[in-house]
C-alpha positions, 0 to 999 in steps of 0.5 A, spaced: 839 051 120 837 044 119 834 042 112 833 050 110 838 049 104 842 044 100 849 043 100 852 042 093 859 039 092 862 042 085 868 040 082 868 046 077 866 052 082 872 056 084 870 059 091 863 058 096 857 061 093 850 061 095 845 060 089 838 062 090 831 060 086 824 059 086 825 052 083 831 050 088 830 054 093 837 055 097 843 052 094 850 053 097 855 050 092 862 048 095 869 047 091 871 039 092 876 039 097 873 045 101 875 043 109 869 043 112 871 048 118 871 052 112 864 051 110 861 052 117 864 059 118 861 061 111 854 058 113 855 061 120 857 068 117 851 067 112 846 064 116 842 071 116 843 072 108 840 065 108 834 066 112 832 072 109 833 069 102 828 062 105 823 067 107 823 072 099 822 065 096 816 063 101 813 070 099 814 069 092 811 062 092 805 064 096 804 070 091 804 065 085 799 061 089 794 067 091 795 070 084 797 066 079 803 066 074 804 074 073 804 077 066 809 082 064 805 089 063 811 093 063 819 092 060 823 096 063 831 096 062 835 100 065 841 098 062 838 100 055 835 106 058 828 103 055 821 102 058 816 099 054 809 098 056 806 090 054 800 090 049 797 083 048 793 083 042 790 077 038 793 075 031 793 069 026 800 069 027 805 069 033 810 075 033 813 081 038 815 088 036 816 094 038 812 100 036 815 106 040 814 105 047 809 099 046 811 092 046 806 088 042 805 081 043 801 077 038 798 071 037 800 068 044 794 070 049 796 064 054 800 067 060 806 062 059 806 064 051 806 070 053 812 070 057 817 065 053 815 071 047 817 076 051 824 072 054 825 071 047 825 078 045 830 080 051 835 075 049 835 078 042 836 085 044 841 082 049 845 078 044 845 084 039 847 089 045 852 086 050 857 083 046 858 089 043 860 092 050 864 087 051 868 087 046 868 095 046 871 094 054 876 089 051 879 093 046 880 099 051 883 095 056 887 091 051 884 084 053 882 078 048 877 072 049 875 067 045 867 068 043 861 070 047 854 067 049 848 070 051 844 066 055 838 065 061 842 062 067 839 062 073 844 064 078 850 067 075 850 074 071 856 071 067 862 067 067 868 065 064 871 058 061 878 056 061 877 056 053 875 064 054 868 063 052 864 069 056 857 067 057 852 073 060 845 073 062 841 077 058 837 079 065 843 084 065 839 088 061 834 089 067 840 092 072 843 099 071 849 101 066 854 101 071 853 094 074 853 091 067 860 095 065 862 091 072 860 084 070 863 085 063 870 087 066 870 082 072 868 076 066 874 080 062 879 079 068 878 072 068 881 072 061 888 073 065 886 070 072 881 064 072 880 064 079 879 070 084 886 070 087 889 077 089 892 078 082 885 077 080 882 083 084 888 087 083 887 087 075 879 088 076 881 094 081 884 097 075 879 095 070 874 098 075 876 103 080 869 102 084 869 095 084 868 094 091 861 099 091 859 095 084 860 088 088 856 090 093 851 093 089 850 086 085 849 082 091 842 085 092 841 086 084 837 080 084 831 085 086 831 089 080 828 083 076 821 083 075 816 078 079 814 074 072 821 073 071 822 070 078 816 066 076 820 063 069 825 060 074 821 054 075 820 053 068 826 049 065 822 051 058 823 059 059 828 060 064 835 058 060 
């Protein structure tokens, strides 16, 4: 496969995974100490997936060159059942607010500034909704964690640290609620088993009986993200 992807050895990674972004391309993350033959088998099994990911990135890059950075025209949030039309309006001061089904962005006319304003608003929406959903699941299943953070990770929907901090991606709002719940339950399962051992999967099956279907759908969920979010991944100031 030549130089079609990057290999990154990670001390923190718990399993082999593939990260894809417009900024870095295809990165295969390998837990430190993984035998080379295991890595080779993984790459062989994923070769067609990697090829399709590279082709998708190439198309997105070509579209960006041909049409310039995309501006959000609508913001559809299936997790919340909300759909907004974005209206960009001149104003002396910058602000963003919901007005019925319209998301009014005022005082920001440059494309990058508009995208930053919308992303900041999305992060606030994520911080207002995702932690309460997580807390409700934890209470229902008798699980606990230390705290919740809502961020803008490029390649993960969520994570759980050894100290019990659960980090969630505001971009979960672009997914169906069933997949959001799956991510929340997945991270809560990590509060008991900080790995992907058989015990972890057994617990997740108790929490989410349809986890296999949800897990498979989540692997394709990046397609739910709008193009302008994809373009943001090339900008450090807005992608995190």
